[in-house]
N, C-alpha and C positions, 0 to 999 in steps of 0.2 A: 359671238364671243361674249362671255360674261364680263361685266364691268366690276370694278373693285370699290367697295364701300366700307368705311370704318364706322362702326356703331359703338358709341360711347354712352353708357347708361349709369345712372346713380341707383344702386340697389335699394337705398333707403328712402327715396322720394315717394311721397304719397303713401306713407306707412307700408312701403314694400309692395305696392300693387303691381309693379313692373314684373315681378317674378311670375305672376299668374298669366301675364300676356306675352312673355318672352317668346314662346313657341310660335304664336300667331304673328308677332312682329318679324321674326326671322323667316318664317315661311312666306310672308308677304314680300319681303325683300327678294327672296330667291325667285318667286314667280314673276317678279318685275325685272329679272335679268341681272341681279347683283350677286357677286360673290362677296360674302360679308365676313369681315373680321370683327369680333366682339371684344370690347374692353369694358369690364365693370370697374368703376372708379373705386379707389381704395381709401379715400379720405379727402379732406379739403385741399384744393389746389391741384388734385391729381387729374381732373378733367382738362384743365388748361394745359398741363404738361403733356398729356397724351395727345391732345389736338396739335400742339406745337411740334412735338417730336415725330409723330406718326402721320399727321395730316398730309404732308407732301407726297406720300406714297399712294394716295387714293384719289379717285375721281369725284367722290362725294363723301362728306362726313354727315352723320345723323346722330343727334344726341337725344336722350330720353331722360326725363326727370322734371324738376321744377325750374322756375325761372333762373335760379342760382346756377343750375347746371348749364343752361343755355348761355348765361353770362360768362361762366368760366370757359366753356368751349370757344365762344366767340372771341374772348380775350386771347386764348391760345392761338387761334387762327389769324388774329390781327397782325401778329408779328411775322407772318409768312409773306414771301415775295409775291406768290400767286396762290392765294388760299382757294381751296375747292369750295363749291356751293355747300351750304349748311342747311340740313333739315332738322326739324324739331318735333318730337313726340311728347306732348305735355302730360306729366303725371304728378304735378305739384298740387298745393292746396288752393292757390289763387289763379295761377296761370295767366298773368297779365299779358305776357308776350304772345300767347296763343290767341288771345282776343284781338290784339293789335295786328297779328299776321293773318287773321280770318281763318284759322285752322279749324278743321272739322272736329267735333267731339267724338270720342271713342277711339280706342287704340288702333283698330284696324283701319279706320278711315284716315286718321292722322298719319299712319304709316304709309298708306297709299299715296297721300300727298307728298310725304318726304321722299318716297321711292320714285316719283315721276309724275304723278297727277298734278302736283302743285307747280308753281312757277318760280324759278330762281329770280329774285328781285334785289336790286341794289338797296342797301340799308346804311344809313349813317350810324357811326359808332361814336361814343363819347370817351374822353380821357379826363379823369380827375387826377391832377398831379401825376400824369403818366399811367394811372391805373384805369384800365378800360371798363366801360359799362355799356350795356345795351339800351336801356330804356329810361333810367332815372338816377339822378344824384340829388340828395336832399339833406337838409340840416334842420335842427330844432324840433318843435312839437311833432309828434307822430313818427319821427324818423327812426327811433329805436324800437318802434313797435314791431316791425316786420321780423327782426331777429330776436326780440325778447318775448314775443307772444308764444305761450306754450303750444306745442303741436296739437294737443287734444282740443284746445280752444279753437285753433284754426280749423280742425276737422269738424267740430260741432257747429260753429257759427259762420264759417267761411269768411268773406271779406268784412262782415260785421265785427269779427274779432279785432280787426285793425282799428275800427272806429272806437270800440269799447276801450281798447288799450290806449289809444291816443287821448281820449277824454280823461282817462284815469291818470295819464302822465302830466296833465296841465298844471296841477299845483306845484310840480317840481321844475317847471320850465321857467327860466328867466330869459329875457330877450338878449340878443347879441347886438352890439354896436358894430356895424359893418359898412365899409365903403365898397361899393360894387362898381367896377368898371366893365363896360361891355361895348364892343364895336364902336369905339369913339365916344361913348357916353359915360356919365358917372352919376351915381346917386349915393347918398349916405343917410342912414337912419338906424333905428333900433328895430330889429326883426326877431320874431319868435318862430318863424317858419320860412323855409325857402326850398324851391324845387326846380331843378333843371331837367327837362324830360323830352323824350321823343316817343310818345306812346299814346294809345287810345284807351288804356286802362292802367290804373295805378292802385294797388291794394284792392282790386276788384271793382273799382269805382271809375266812372268816366270823368277825367279831369275837366276843370272849368274851361280850358282853352282848347279842347279837343278838335274844334272845328278848324283850327289852324294847322293841325298836324299833317305834315307831308314827310314821309319817312326818309326821303333821300334829297331834301332841299338844302342841306347844309346848315339848317337852323334848329336850335332848341326852342321849346316853349318854356318860358321862365315865369314862375309864380312866386311872389314874395308877399308875406303878410307882416305888416308893421305891428309894433307894439300898440295895442288898441288904446285910443284916448277916451273911448266911451263904450258903453254896452252895445250901442248901435254899430260901432266899428267892429267889435268882436263878433257880433251876429253876422255882419256882412262877410267877414273873413271865413267863418265856419260854413255859411251857406255856399260860398264858392267852392270850398274844399270838398264838401260832400255833395256838390252838384244839386242843391235844392233849388237854387235860382241864381241867375247872374248877379254879381255885386257891382255897384257903381261907386267908384271912389272909395272913401273910407280907408280901411286897413289894407286893402288889396292892391297890389301892383302886378301887372302882367305885361310882358313884351316878348319878342323873339330876338335871339342872338346866336352868333356862331362861336364866339369865344368870350369868356368872362373871367374876371379876377375878383375874388372875395377877400378883402383885407379886414381882419377882425382884431379887436383889442385883447383877445385871448384865444387859445386854441379852439377851433370850431370843429366839432365832431360831425362826420358825414356818414350817410349810408348810401351805398351804390348797389342797385338791383337787389335790395333787401338784405344786404350784408354790410357789416361795419366797414367803412371806407377810409378810416384814419382820422386824425385830429391834429391840425396845425393852424397857426394864425393866418397864413396867406395860402390861398388855394386857387389854382388855375384850372379852368375847364375849357376844353377845346373840342370842336366837332370835326371828326374825320369823315368827310362826305363820301358816301357810296363806298365805304371801306370794305364791306363784305356783301356777298350775295346770299341771302337767306330765303328759303323756300316758303312762299305764301300759299294759302289755300285759295279757293275760288272767290 
């Protein structure tokens, strides 16, 4: 008997490459024993709504698009009492989540993983002020780059586009004075960058604390970069951010936490999974441990 699968895809991801692969994807699902219902998203927020409203009717949900599409679908499923396993076929520009999930490259191989060759694995989800995210929430320098970088620049330069854009944004960045409370601890300082993540790749780059990443341990990896007091501090911060070498002391602070509160002296703009995540003075981030089963590759 055929099993039922909901396939949600973003027609505009990866400059529309999905259209050329759609027949292959659907044929692969059918050969794997799935009766597939196809839903092309119609705009921002539609993937989350489709997952939330239609997801309970299916034994598996698979999405195709960029990391933003995966983030939306995950957020929609997060509200369900018993969310079905979620597969992902990456078609975005950077595909951080595909790297973290060890998904194979190529539409057919990724579809085979989503259809059954991969392994449904418990994954932590994050909430920023009750807004779900899959792999990263960040503020300050670099964080507007993912959604401000032109698509043609992303296509030409890949993850280097994020680095170029981040460096270009530095003259416009002023530090935020923030009190950070986390798991019974507190620190206060001026920061020009902060990142709360659960990922092996961010902007196409391996983060500095990736050796600590366990996707279902209930802990985020946290990176904060203080306002540099010297050129050496600034160099340390940037070396860590772009993974040139580990930084000792200086401007960089790293730790793990399951819940955090960021209290700022002014509204603090965030990006979550590469999209704008809101701006307010007090922001709470919590970890929903093993909230979803997402299918990993080998």
